[in-house]
Backbone atoms as SQL, in Angstrom:
CREATE TABLE atoms (id INTEGER PRIMARY KEY, chain TEXT, resi INTEGER, resn TEXT, atom TEXT, x REAL, y REAL, z REAL);
INSERT INTO atoms VALUES
  (1, 'A', 1, 'MET', 'N', -33.972, -18.923, -13.789),
  (2, 'A', 1, 'MET', 'CA', -33.036, -17.690, -14.145),
  (3, 'A', 1, 'MET', 'C', -31.776, -17.978, -13.713),
  (4, 'A', 2, 'THR', 'N', -30.845, -17.780, -14.589),
  (5, 'A', 2, 'THR', 'CA', -29.332, -17.860, -14.127),
  (6, 'A', 2, 'THR', 'C', -28.876, -16.444, -13.828),
  (7, 'A', 3, 'VAL', 'N', -27.871, -16.430, -12.906),
  (8, 'A', 3, 'VAL', 'CA', -27.087, -15.348, -12.444),
  (9, 'A', 3, 'VAL', 'C', -25.612, -15.595, -12.618),
  (10, 'A', 4, 'GLN', 'N', -24.967, -14.554, -13.424),
  (11, 'A', 4, 'GLN', 'CA', -23.567, -14.697, -13.696),
  (12, 'A', 4, 'GLN', 'C', -22.813, -13.476, -13.171),
  (13, 'A', 5, 'LEU', 'N', -21.623, -13.619, -12.721),
  (14, 'A', 5, 'LEU', 'CA', -20.747, -12.519, -12.521),
  (15, 'A', 5, 'LEU', 'C', -19.654, -12.377, -13.496),
  (16, 'A', 6, 'PHE', 'N', -19.584, -11.143, -14.010),
  (17, 'A', 6, 'PHE', 'CA', -18.480, -10.892, -15.111),
  (18, 'A', 6, 'PHE', 'C', -17.677, -9.688, -14.660),
  (19, 'A', 7, 'LYS', 'N', -16.524, -9.633, -15.350),
  (20, 'A', 7, 'LYS', 'CA', -15.641, -8.486, -15.125),
  (21, 'A', 7, 'LYS', 'C', -14.999, -8.095, -16.531),
  (22, 'A', 8, 'LYS', 'N', -14.683, -6.742, -16.496),
  (23, 'A', 8, 'LYS', 'CA', -14.159, -6.167, -17.685),
  (24, 'A', 8, 'LYS', 'C', -12.908, -5.384, -17.266),
  (25, 'A', 9, 'GLU', 'N', -11.749, -5.920, -17.747),
  (26, 'A', 9, 'GLU', 'CA', -10.450, -5.179, -17.298),
  (27, 'A', 9, 'GLU', 'C', -9.970, -4.398, -18.497),
  (28, 'A', 10, 'GLY', 'N', -9.242, -3.388, -18.244),
  (29, 'A', 10, 'GLY', 'CA', -8.626, -2.488, -19.158),
  (30, 'A', 10, 'GLY', 'C', -7.802, -1.353, -18.545),
  (31, 'A', 11, 'THR', 'N', -7.365, -0.410, -19.361),
  (32, 'A', 11, 'THR', 'CA', -6.599, 0.684, -18.841),
  (33, 'A', 11, 'THR', 'C', -7.271, 1.968, -19.271),
  (34, 'A', 12, 'TYR', 'N', -6.952, 3.072, -18.574),
  (35, 'A', 12, 'TYR', 'CA', -7.268, 4.430, -18.988),
  (36, 'A', 12, 'TYR', 'C', -6.177, 5.388, -18.563),
  (37, 'A', 13, 'VAL', 'N', -6.215, 6.617, -19.226),
  (38, 'A', 13, 'VAL', 'CA', -5.198, 7.458, -18.945),
  (39, 'A', 13, 'VAL', 'C', -5.807, 8.538, -17.876),
  (40, 'A', 14, 'ASP', 'N', -5.156, 8.541, -16.763),
  (41, 'A', 14, 'ASP', 'CA', -5.453, 9.437, -15.659),
  (42, 'A', 14, 'ASP', 'C', -5.087, 10.898, -16.010),
  (43, 'A', 15, 'LYS', 'N', -6.120, 11.794, -15.963),
  (44, 'A', 15, 'LYS', 'CA', -5.881, 13.187, -16.361),
  (45, 'A', 15, 'LYS', 'C', -5.007, 14.016, -15.449),
  (46, 'A', 16, 'LYS', 'N', -5.018, 13.551, -14.130),
  (47, 'A', 16, 'LYS', 'CA', -4.144, 14.243, -13.192),
  (48, 'A', 16, 'LYS', 'C', -2.591, 14.071, -13.494),
  (49, 'A', 17, 'ASP', 'N', -2.147, 12.850, -13.636),
  (50, 'A', 17, 'ASP', 'CA', -0.722, 12.627, -13.979),
  (51, 'A', 17, 'ASP', 'C', -0.417, 12.102, -15.332),
  (52, 'A', 18, 'ASN', 'N', -1.446, 12.059, -16.159),
  (53, 'A', 18, 'ASN', 'CA', -1.222, 11.592, -17.620),
  (54, 'A', 18, 'ASN', 'C', -0.555, 10.213, -17.684),
  (55, 'A', 19, 'LYS', 'N', -0.828, 9.346, -16.702),
  (56, 'A', 19, 'LYS', 'CA', -0.289, 7.966, -16.673),
  (57, 'A', 19, 'LYS', 'C', -1.424, 6.943, -16.990),
  (58, 'A', 20, 'GLU', 'N', -1.092, 5.911, -17.591),
  (59, 'A', 20, 'GLU', 'CA', -2.034, 4.836, -17.876),
  (60, 'A', 20, 'GLU', 'C', -2.078, 3.867, -16.679),
  (61, 'A', 21, 'LYS', 'N', -3.458, 3.837, -16.187),
  (62, 'A', 21, 'LYS', 'CA', -3.657, 2.838, -15.039),
  (63, 'A', 21, 'LYS', 'C', -4.859, 1.797, -15.398),
  (64, 'A', 22, 'PRO', 'N', -4.661, 0.710, -14.598),
  (65, 'A', 22, 'PRO', 'CA', -5.584, -0.375, -14.842),
  (66, 'A', 22, 'PRO', 'C', -7.076, -0.100, -14.191),
  (67, 'A', 23, 'TYR', 'N', -8.091, -0.708, -14.678),
  (68, 'A', 23, 'TYR', 'CA', -9.275, -0.816, -14.123),
  (69, 'A', 23, 'TYR', 'C', -10.038, -2.083, -14.242),
  (70, 'A', 24, 'VAL', 'N', -10.912, -2.464, -13.368),
  (71, 'A', 24, 'VAL', 'CA', -11.715, -3.514, -13.476),
  (72, 'A', 24, 'VAL', 'C', -13.130, -3.298, -13.088),
  (73, 'A', 25, 'ASN', 'N', -14.005, -3.539, -14.018),
  (74, 'A', 25, 'ASN', 'CA', -15.464, -3.125, -13.802),
  (75, 'A', 25, 'ASN', 'C', -16.168, -4.568, -13.554),
  (76, 'A', 26, 'TYR', 'N', -17.131, -4.631, -12.735),
  (77, 'A', 26, 'TYR', 'CA', -17.956, -5.755, -12.470),
  (78, 'A', 26, 'TYR', 'C', -19.408, -5.629, -12.810),
  (79, 'A', 27, 'TYR', 'N', -19.907, -6.791, -13.243),
  (80, 'A', 27, 'TYR', 'CA', -21.236, -6.866, -13.776),
  (81, 'A', 27, 'TYR', 'C', -22.067, -8.165, -13.170),
  (82, 'A', 28, 'VAL', 'N', -23.255, -8.073, -12.945),
  (83, 'A', 28, 'VAL', 'CA', -24.034, -9.160, -12.616),
  (84, 'A', 28, 'VAL', 'C', -25.029, -9.371, -13.698),
  (85, 'A', 29, 'LYS', 'N', -25.134, -10.562, -14.401),
  (86, 'A', 29, 'LYS', 'CA', -26.106, -10.744, -15.400),
  (87, 'A', 29, 'LYS', 'C', -27.240, -11.596, -14.757),
  (88, 'A', 30, 'CYS', 'N', -28.454, -11.075, -14.735),
  (89, 'A', 30, 'CYS', 'CA', -29.613, -11.756, -14.330),
  (90, 'A', 30, 'CYS', 'C', -30.548, -11.903, -15.461),
  (91, 'A', 31, 'GLY', 'N', -30.737, -13.059, -15.928),
  (92, 'A', 31, 'GLY', 'CA', -31.442, -13.383, -17.107),
  (93, 'A', 31, 'GLY', 'C', -30.781, -12.604, -18.238),
  (94, 'A', 32, 'ASP', 'N', -31.493, -11.747, -19.044),
  (95, 'A', 32, 'ASP', 'CA', -30.953, -11.005, -20.035),
  (96, 'A', 32, 'ASP', 'C', -30.385, -9.568, -19.740),
  (97, 'A', 33, 'LYS', 'N', -30.396, -9.228, -18.442),
  (98, 'A', 33, 'LYS', 'CA', -30.121, -7.905, -17.923),
  (99, 'A', 33, 'LYS', 'C', -28.822, -7.948, -17.361),
  (100, 'A', 34, 'LEU', 'N', -27.876, -6.979, -17.790),
  (101, 'A', 34, 'LEU', 'CA', -26.480, -6.818, -17.296),
  (102, 'A', 34, 'LEU', 'C', -26.525, -5.507, -16.310),
  (103, 'A', 35, 'ILE', 'N', -26.117, -5.823, -15.023),
  (104, 'A', 35, 'ILE', 'CA', -26.101, -4.800, -14.068),
  (105, 'A', 35, 'ILE', 'C', -24.795, -4.457, -13.438),
  (106, 'A', 36, 'PRO', 'N', -24.315, -3.280, -13.710),
  (107, 'A', 36, 'PRO', 'CA', -22.979, -2.816, -13.130),
  (108, 'A', 36, 'PRO', 'C', -23.059, -2.930, -11.588),
  (109, 'A', 37, 'ILE', 'N', -21.932, -3.471, -10.913),
  (110, 'A', 37, 'ILE', 'CA', -21.965, -3.402, -9.417),
  (111, 'A', 37, 'ILE', 'C', -20.534, -2.920, -9.147),
  (112, 'A', 38, 'GLU', 'N', -20.422, -2.436, -7.876),
  (113, 'A', 38, 'GLU', 'CA', -19.186, -1.862, -7.268),
  (114, 'A', 38, 'GLU', 'C', -18.934, -2.442, -5.971),
  (115, 'A', 39, 'VAL', 'N', -17.648, -2.616, -5.752),
  (116, 'A', 39, 'VAL', 'CA', -17.185, -3.246, -4.412),
  (117, 'A', 39, 'VAL', 'C', -17.161, -2.039, -3.516),
  (118, 'A', 40, 'LYS', 'N', -17.822, -2.068, -2.364),
  (119, 'A', 40, 'LYS', 'CA', -18.009, -0.943, -1.511),
  (120, 'A', 40, 'LYS', 'C', -16.722, -0.737, -0.641),
  (121, 'A', 41, 'TYR', 'N', -16.261, 0.408, -0.432),
  (122, 'A', 41, 'TYR', 'CA', -15.111, 0.782, 0.397),
  (123, 'A', 41, 'TYR', 'C', -15.719, 1.235, 1.871),
  (124, 'A', 42, 'PHE', 'N', -15.448, 0.665, 2.931),
  (125, 'A', 42, 'PHE', 'CA', -15.762, 1.076, 4.226),
  (126, 'A', 42, 'PHE', 'C', -14.781, 1.641, 5.056),
  (127, 'A', 43, 'PRO', 'N', -14.537, 2.905, 5.084),
  (128, 'A', 43, 'PRO', 'CA', -13.444, 3.387, 6.021),
  (129, 'A', 43, 'PRO', 'C', -13.621, 3.019, 7.425),
  (130, 'A', 44, 'ASN', 'N', -12.409, 2.792, 7.992),
  (131, 'A', 44, 'ASN', 'CA', -12.442, 2.289, 9.419),
  (132, 'A', 44, 'ASN', 'C', -11.670, 3.314, 10.229),
  (133, 'A', 45, 'ASP', 'N', -12.263, 3.954, 11.195),
  (134, 'A', 45, 'ASP', 'CA', -11.548, 4.946, 11.987),
  (135, 'A', 45, 'ASP', 'C', -10.404, 4.238, 12.831),
  (136, 'A', 46, 'LYS', 'N', -10.463, 3.096, 13.145),
  (137, 'A', 46, 'LYS', 'CA', -9.490, 2.285, 13.870),
  (138, 'A', 46, 'LYS', 'C', -8.264, 2.065, 13.129),
  (139, 'A', 47, 'CYS', 'N', -8.396, 2.178, 11.830),
  (140, 'A', 47, 'CYS', 'CA', -7.351, 1.915, 10.851),
  (141, 'A', 47, 'CYS', 'C', -6.963, 3.318, 10.043),
  (142, 'A', 48, 'ASP', 'N', -7.105, 4.364, 10.671),
  (143, 'A', 48, 'ASP', 'CA', -6.726, 5.664, 9.946),
  (144, 'A', 48, 'ASP', 'C', -7.638, 5.881, 8.717),
  (145, 'A', 49, 'GLY', 'N', -8.767, 5.431, 8.768),
  (146, 'A', 49, 'GLY', 'CA', -9.658, 5.559, 7.542),
  (147, 'A', 49, 'GLY', 'C', -9.559, 4.584, 6.408),
  (148, 'A', 50, 'ARG', 'N', -8.667, 3.682, 6.632),
  (149, 'A', 50, 'ARG', 'CA', -8.521, 2.639, 5.541),
  (150, 'A', 50, 'ARG', 'C', -9.626, 1.504, 5.781),
  (151, 'A', 51, 'ASP', 'N', -9.776, 0.763, 4.741),
  (152, 'A', 51, 'ASP', 'CA', -10.548, -0.480, 4.809),
  (153, 'A', 51, 'ASP', 'C', -9.736, -1.565, 4.438),
  (154, 'A', 52, 'PRO', 'N', -9.227, -2.205, 5.667),
  (155, 'A', 52, 'PRO', 'CA', -8.387, -3.340, 5.528),
  (156, 'A', 52, 'PRO', 'C', -8.840, -4.593, 4.777),
  (157, 'A', 53, 'GLY', 'N', -10.210, -4.701, 4.640),
  (158, 'A', 53, 'GLY', 'CA', -10.708, -5.875, 3.928),
  (159, 'A', 53, 'GLY', 'C', -10.929, -5.551, 2.362),
  (160, 'A', 54, 'TYR', 'N', -10.775, -4.279, 1.856),
  (161, 'A', 54, 'TYR', 'CA', -11.203, -3.903, 0.560),
  (162, 'A', 54, 'TYR', 'C', -10.323, -4.692, -0.424),
  (163, 'A', 55, 'SER', 'N', -9.058, -4.897, -0.380),
  (164, 'A', 55, 'SER', 'CA', -8.204, -5.581, -1.432),
  (165, 'A', 55, 'SER', 'C', -8.665, -6.959, -1.365),
  (166, 'A', 56, 'GLY', 'N', -9.009, -7.580, -0.308),
  (167, 'A', 56, 'GLY', 'CA', -9.482, -8.953, -0.306),
  (168, 'A', 56, 'GLY', 'C', -10.805, -9.091, -0.941),
  (169, 'A', 57, 'LYS', 'N', -11.760, -8.187, -0.709),
  (170, 'A', 57, 'LYS', 'CA', -13.000, -8.308, -1.502),
  (171, 'A', 57, 'LYS', 'C', -12.831, -8.165, -2.902),
  (172, 'A', 58, 'MET', 'N', -11.863, -7.206, -3.435),
  (173, 'A', 58, 'MET', 'CA', -11.519, -7.118, -4.865),
  (174, 'A', 58, 'MET', 'C', -11.077, -8.358, -5.394),
  (175, 'A', 59, 'GLU', 'N', -10.116, -9.054, -4.699),
  (176, 'A', 59, 'GLU', 'CA', -9.474, -10.322, -5.194),
  (177, 'A', 59, 'GLU', 'C', -10.477, -11.380, -5.235),
  (178, 'A', 60, 'VAL', 'N', -11.409, -11.472, -4.361),
  (179, 'A', 60, 'VAL', 'CA', -12.412, -12.525, -4.531),
  (180, 'A', 60, 'VAL', 'C', -13.259, -12.268, -5.620),
  (181, 'A', 61, 'MET', 'N', -13.743, -11.082, -5.886),
  (182, 'A', 61, 'MET', 'CA', -14.575, -10.740, -7.015),
  (183, 'A', 61, 'MET', 'C', -13.781, -11.009, -8.314),
  (184, 'A', 62, 'LYS', 'N', -12.497, -10.628, -8.466),
  (185, 'A', 62, 'LYS', 'CA', -11.650, -10.919, -9.637),
  (186, 'A', 62, 'LYS', 'C', -11.453, -12.403, -9.836),
  (187, 'A', 63, 'ALA', 'N', -11.355, -13.170, -8.732),
  (188, 'A', 63, 'ALA', 'CA', -11.198, -14.667, -8.912),
  (189, 'A', 63, 'ALA', 'C', -12.402, -15.366, -9.545),
  (190, 'A', 64, 'PHE', 'N', -13.607, -15.040, -9.015),
  (191, 'A', 64, 'PHE', 'CA', -14.797, -15.664, -9.390),
  (192, 'A', 64, 'PHE', 'C', -15.542, -15.054, -10.596),
  (193, 'A', 65, 'ALA', 'N', -15.070, -13.918, -11.145),
  (194, 'A', 65, 'ALA', 'CA', -15.900, -13.353, -12.270),
  (195, 'A', 65, 'ALA', 'C', -15.364, -13.886, -13.516),
  (196, 'A', 66, 'ASP', 'N', -16.136, -14.190, -14.493),
  (197, 'A', 66, 'ASP', 'CA', -15.739, -14.533, -15.802),
  (198, 'A', 66, 'ASP', 'C', -15.525, -13.263, -16.645),
  (199, 'A', 67, 'VAL', 'N', -14.640, -13.303, -17.642),
  (200, 'A', 67, 'VAL', 'CA', -14.519, -12.350, -18.490),
  (201, 'A', 67, 'VAL', 'C', -15.667, -11.895, -19.340),
  (202, 'A', 68, 'LEU', 'N', -16.109, -10.615, -19.318),
  (203, 'A', 68, 'LEU', 'CA', -17.275, -10.201, -19.937),
  (204, 'A', 68, 'LEU', 'C', -17.105, -10.291, -21.419),
  (205, 'A', 69, 'PRO', 'N', -17.904, -11.118, -22.218),
  (206, 'A', 69, 'PRO', 'CA', -17.811, -11.222, -23.700),
  (207, 'A', 69, 'PRO', 'C', -18.020, -9.879, -24.372),
  (208, 'A', 70, 'GLU', 'N', -17.329, -9.700, -25.454),
  (209, 'A', 70, 'GLU', 'CA', -17.491, -8.519, -26.223),
  (210, 'A', 70, 'GLU', 'C', -18.769, -8.530, -26.944),
  (211, 'A', 71, 'THR', 'N', -19.438, -7.369, -27.095),
  (212, 'A', 71, 'THR', 'CA', -20.866, -7.509, -27.826),
  (213, 'A', 71, 'THR', 'C', -20.605, -6.797, -29.192),
  (214, 'A', 72, 'ALA', 'N', -21.450, -7.319, -30.035),
  (215, 'A', 72, 'ALA', 'CA', -21.497, -6.820, -31.398),
  (216, 'A', 72, 'ALA', 'C', -21.931, -5.298, -31.430),
  (217, 'A', 73, 'LYS', 'N', -21.181, -4.497, -32.209),
  (218, 'A', 73, 'LYS', 'CA', -21.610, -3.065, -32.183),
  (219, 'A', 73, 'LYS', 'C', -22.532, -2.790, -33.515);
């Protein structure tokens, strides 16, 4: 069985400020099943509640994920 990492990038309009913002969704494909995944944010009290590793984790995911192919509707 093959396992693949995919990403889907796009934009959405934020209802709070009515501005367009980018998003990236990640998926793991195991066989013929597509499973959504989320990069976890771990607040750190020593860093005023920030997760200093979060942006690095997101960039690694973005670098290794293939673009999710469009599906026929």
